[in-house]
N, C-alpha and C positions, 0 to 999 in steps of 0.2 A: 711394197712388200708387206704382207701381214706381220704383225708383231705380237709378242706373247701377251701383252696387257689387253689387247683387243679380244683375245680368246676368253679370258676370265671375266670380261664384261658381257659376254654372250650368255643369255639366260640358259640355264641347265648345264652348261659346260662344266662349271665348278663342281656341282654334286656328282656328275658323271665321272669327273676326274677323281674325286675323293672316293667314290665307290670302287673304281678300278684300282686305285692305290691301296686301299684296305684289302681288297681281294688278293692283290699281289703279295702284300706283306703276310697275309694269312697263309697263302700257298707256300711261301718260302720257309716260314717259321715251322708250320706243321709238317711240311715235307722233309725238312732236315731232321726234325725230331723223330718222325716215323722211320726214315731210312736208318738212322742210328739205332733205334729200337730194334728194327728187324735184323740189322747186321750183328748186333750184340747177342741176339737170341738164336740166330741161325748160323752166323759165320759165313754166309753166302754172298759173294759180290753180285750175283745175278738177282737174288731176291731184294738186296739192298737197292740196286739200281731200279728195279721194278717198283719198289715202294715209293721212290722219289718221282719217277717218270711213268710208272705203269698206267695211271689213269689216262694218260695220253693215248694208249692203245684203244681205249673205248671210244675215242673221238671218231675213229674210222667207222664203227658201227653207228654212232650217232649221226655222222654225216650222210649215211645212206638210208636213214630211217626217220630222223626227227627234224632235219634241217629246214623243211618247208615251213615249219612253224615260226622260224626266225622273223619273217615278215608278216605273220598272221596272228601274232599275240600282242596285246598291249605292252609296250616296252617296260613301263615302270613295274607293273605286276610281275612280269617275267623275270626281270633283273633282281628285284628284291626277294622273290620266291626262291630263285635258284641259290642266292647267297644264304638264305635261311636253311635251305636243304644242306648246303655244305657245312654250315655251323653244326647242325645236328649230327650229320654223318661223321664229321671229324671228332666231335665229342665222344661218339661211340668207339672210335679207333683208340681212344685213351683208356678204355676199360681194361683193367688188369686181367691177365690170362686169356685175352681174346685170341682164339685160334688164328694161325696164319692164314688159313683159307678164308676165314671170315673177314680178315683185313682186306684181302684182295677182292672179295665180293663187294665190299663197301666202296673200294676204290673204283671198281668197274661202274657202279651206279653214279659215283661222282663224275667220272669221265663222260658218261652219257649226258648228264645234265650240263656239263661244261661245253659240250659240242653245240648245244642250243644257245647257251649263254653268250658265247663269243659272237655269234651272228646277230643276236639281239642288240648287244652292246655296240658293236661296230656299226650296225645299221642305224642306231639312234644317233651316234656321232655324226653320221652322214646327213641326218636330218637337222641336227642342232646347229651345225656350222655351215656358213656359206661355202660354195664350192671352192672359191679361191683360198679359203683358209683351211681346207681339209687336210692337206699334207702337213702343214705346220701343226694342226691339232693332233694328227696321228704321231708326229714327232714328239710332241709334248707328252702324250700318253705313253709312248715308248720310253721317254726319259724318266717318267714317273716309275715305270717298271724297273728301270735300272737303279734309280735311287732307292726304291723300296725293296728291291732284291738285295742291294748292299746292306741296308738296314735290317732287312729280314734275316738274311743269313748270318750277319754279325750278331744280331739279337738271339737268333736261334742257337748259334754256337755257344753264346754266353749262358743261355737258359739250360742247355744240355749239361754244361759244366757245373752250374750253380744249383740247378734243381734236379731234373732228370729228363730223359727223352719223353716220358709220358706227360710230364708237366708242360713240356714244350709243345706237344700236340694240343693240349688243352688251351694254351695261349693262342694257338692258331685258330681254334674254334671260336674263341672270343673275338678275334679280328674279323672272321667271317660274319659274325653277328653284327659287328659295327658296319660292315659293308651293306648288309641288308637294311639297317636303319637309315644309312645315308641315302640309299636309293629310294626307300619308301617316303622319307620326309623331304628330300631335296628335288626329286624329279617331278615334272608335271605329268598329268594324265593325258596321254596321247592315244589316238586310235591306232590299230594295226596299219602297217604301210600298204598291205595288199589284202583284198577281200578273198573270201573262200575258206574252205576247211583244209587244215594241214593233213597230209597223208603220206604214207610211204611211197605210193605211186607218184604223187606230185614231187616229192623229193628226188626220186629217180629221174623224172622228166626234166626237171630244172638242172640237175647235175649234168645230164646228158647234153642239154642245150649249152651250158657253160663250157663244157669240155669239147664240144664239137669243133671249135675254132682252133686251128693249130697255134696261133699266137697266144691264145689264152692258155692252152695246154702247157706251152713252154713257160709262161709266167707262173702257173701253178707249180710246175716241177721245180722251177728255180726257187720258189718260196718254200717248198716242202723238203726236197731231198738233201741238198748240201748242208742246210742248217740242221736238219734232223740228225745227220751223221755226226756233226760236231757236238750236238747236245748229247749224243751217245758217248763221245769222249768225256764230256763233263759229268755224265752219270757215274763215272768211275772215280770221281774225286774222293768219295768216302772210303772205298777199299784202298785207293792209292795212298791217302794220307788221312787216316781216321781222325786224328786229333786236330788237324788244321783244314778239314774239308770246308768248313764255313768260311775261312779266310780265302780259299781258292774261289769259292762261289762269289764272294764279295768282290774280289778283283775282277772276275768276269763281268759282274754287273757294272762295275766302274768303267770298264772298257766299252761296254755296250752303251752306257750313258754318254760317253765321249763321242762315239760314232753317231749316235742318233742326234746329238746336239749339232755336230758339224753338218751332217747331211740335211737335217730338217731346217736349219737356219741359214747356212752359209754357202752351200753348193749351188751355183747358178744353174738355171734350167738348161743351158747349152751343154753343160758337162755331164748331166745326169745319165744319159744313155751310154756315154763312153766309160763311166766308172762303175756301172752296175756290177759287171762280172769281175773285174780286177779287185774291187772292194770285197766281193764275196769270197774270192780266193784267199784273201787275208784271214778269213775265219779258220781255215784248216791249216794254213802254212806253218804256224808254230808247233803244232801238236806232234809231227813226226820226231821232233827233238826230244820228246818224252821217252822215246825208246833208249836214249842214252843215259837216262837217270839223272836229270838236272837237279841241282841243289834247290832247296826251298825258295830262296830269293829269285833265282832264275825261273823256276816253275811259276811263281806268282806273276812275274813280268810277262812270261809267254802267254799265260791265260788272259791277262789284261789286254795285250796287243791283239790277240786273236779276236776277242769280243768286239773290238772296234768294227770288225767286218759285218756285224749284225746290222749296221746302218744300211747295208745294201738292201735289206728287206723293205725299207721305205720306198726305195726306187723301184723295186719289182712290184710293190703294191700299187704305186702310182701308175705303172704301166698296165697292170691288170685293170684298174678302175677306168682307164681310158678305153678299154675294150668291152666294158660291161654295161648293159642297159640299166638305167637308174632304178627302175622298179625292181630289179633283182639285186640291188646293192647289198642288202642284208644277207641274202642267201649266198651271194658270191663271196662276201667277206667271211661268212661263217664256214664256207667250204675251204677257204684259205686257212682259217684258224684251225679247223678240225683236221684237215689234211696235214698241216704242219705239226700239230701236236701228236697225231697218230704216228707220223714218221719218227717223231722223237721217242715215242714209246717203243716202236719197233727197233730203233737204233739202241735204246737202252737195253732191251732184251738181248740184242746181238752183242752189244758191248760186254754185258755180264757173262755171256757164254764164252766170248773170246778171252775175257780175263780169267775165267775159271780154267780154260784149256791152256792158257799161256801165263800172262800176268797183266795187271791193270795197265802198265805203261805200254806194253806191246799192243793191247787192245786199242788204246788211244791212237797209236801211230797208224795202225791198219785202217781204222775208220777215217782218220784224217786224209790218208792217201785216196781212199774211195771218194771222199767229198771233193777233193781237188779234181779228180778225174771227171766226176759228174759236172762240175762247174765248167771245165774246159769243153766238154761235149755240148753243153747247153749254149755256151758262147758261140761255138762254131755253127750250131743250128740256127741261132738267132741271126747271124750275119747272112745266111742264105735262105731264111724261112719266109713263108707267105704270111702276111699279117691280116689278110682280109677275112670277111665272113664267108661261110660256105655259100656257094652259089653266087658269089660276087656281090653280096649285099653292100650298099654304099656305106662309107665311113660315117655318115650322119646318123646311122642307126645306133651308134654307141655314144656314150657320154664323152665329152671333151675332158682331157686330162686337167687336173687342177693346176693352175699357174701360180703356185706359191713356191715358197722358196725358190721272225718273230718269231723272236727267240722263244724263248721258252713260253712266255705267255703272250697272246696276241691281243 
């Protein structure tokens, strides 16, 4: 069984890990600061939720236009360039008296860039690590997401209190700059994984190829919809408890860290298929209790328990990669990341709308029930579904699942 120390001895894994960690910290610190800034200036739960998760909506546009570039750009240049773009854009978000419409234009541009960045980053990880270490590597990257979300939201909450929301956004811009430097100085120069010019038409063709297989469609839906609806619940933390939203986010990140650690390191291969959907159901199960108005300690515990269910994403992703040709790995993982984040943005908009019409706690409960319903339907479809390629293509046409052993950011 692969071990953690072998990952960090692999050339380029450590700088890729540091880059991803800095990007996650920047996203959480800047996102919390911006959501607080927008909520204080507008009083709108919808705009606050969109400020935090709205860039994810642009992932859908990016997934249908830019994603073919994920395997056709030099990884180091793409990753460092995208991080630098985020640093500059986030710094502009901190400009005093910036109109609200301008804030969302910048967030749209950042979301488009992120749709490409996810595919490049995950595809590079697939190159850097041997196949048998990929699942553990993804687990470690997800664990880093959990750790740095905990630290990022805790630090963001502290900065909002001690400095200002605007100062917190600037701190996030600095972290994006650190991510750009880590990528440029630490990663090696690699050629693109696939030849040819990226184009919208090629993006559509490859997306169609990936989604043509029923088993892959189910894997994508499992990665996108239930998690996205639960992130919609989380997008209401600021209007639900404005003074302690950072603590709620930190507890969620702690639960995610625990789930990813257990799934990535300790769950044996024979159990993975059995627990994929039950573990995913855990994501939504605690949130209907928010309709009862739980006290703060219970609310924190419910959020932490729920986030353990994000570990199911590792299992669904392993299933997806078993069905994807290796030369399309970057595009396939980018589609997973972009679709997941797009559904998070859609769910954040839906959550904000429900919260304005009812209340934040009612919005959480309704979205959680929808997530549970989708998980149940996908589990039933998986039990009776066809997993083959269209036209009966042999199983050797797809890569073998790694034999080792997303959420907000993939």
